[in-house]
N, C-alpha and C positions, 0 to 999 in steps of 0.2 A: 474351857476357860470364859470367864465373863469378859465382854469388849473392853472396859474400864482396866481390868486387871492385865489384859494384853497390851494395851497402850502404855500402861505404866512401865511394864517390862521392856517394851520396845524402846520408850523414851529413855529409861534408865540405861540401857545398854548404849544407846547413842550418845548419850551424856558423857559415859566413861570412853568411848571412842573418841570424842570430841577433846576431852581431857587430856588422853594419853597420845593423841596423834597431832602433834604440832606441825608436821610436814603438810599433811592434808588440810589442816586449818588454813595454812598459808595459800595453798593451791586454790582453795574454794574462796577465800577473800580476793585474791588475785582475779579468778573468773568473775567474781560479783562486781569487781571493780570497773572491769570491761564492761560487764552488760550495764552497770547503772551509771555509768560514766561520772562515777566518783569513787574517793580511796574508801576502801572498805578495810576495817582492823580485824585481825582474826580473831579477836578476843569480843567482836561484836556479837549481839545477840543475835543477830541474822545469820551470822555462820552457823551458830549453834542449832539453829531452826533448820538449816539445810540438813545438819547431822540428824536431827530428830525426825524429819520428813522422810528421809532416807530410810531410817530405823523403822518407822512404820510400815514404809512400803515394803522392805526386806523382809518382815515380819510375816505381813499378809502374804507375801509371794512364797516364802518357805512354808507356810502353814496351811496354804491353798484357800485361804479365806477370801471372801470378797467384801467390797463396802456395802453397807445396809443401803437398801435401794431409796430410802426416804432421804438419806444424805447425799445422793447424786442430783444434781440439777443442772438443767441445760438452759442458757440464756442466748438469745438471737436466732432461735429456730425460724423464727419467720424469715430472717435473710436467706438462711439456708434453702427453705422451701422456695424463695423467690430467685434463687440463683439458677 
């Protein structure tokens, strides 16, 4: 399956999970509120993006795929070498 099609599938499934799982939306919003130091509404786009990112991760994990090497970048490697 092409990468774009896989992402559409993963994001679609994650959006359905976001829509139907009100309890998890609240838990994620509460966790984000603690991490960000501000109130996060469970219907905020940020909460939906957490679901989507997890959906992408889960799909890649279950299908045994790896990210495209061109999409992986490292920043601050000089600091790592200097350590």
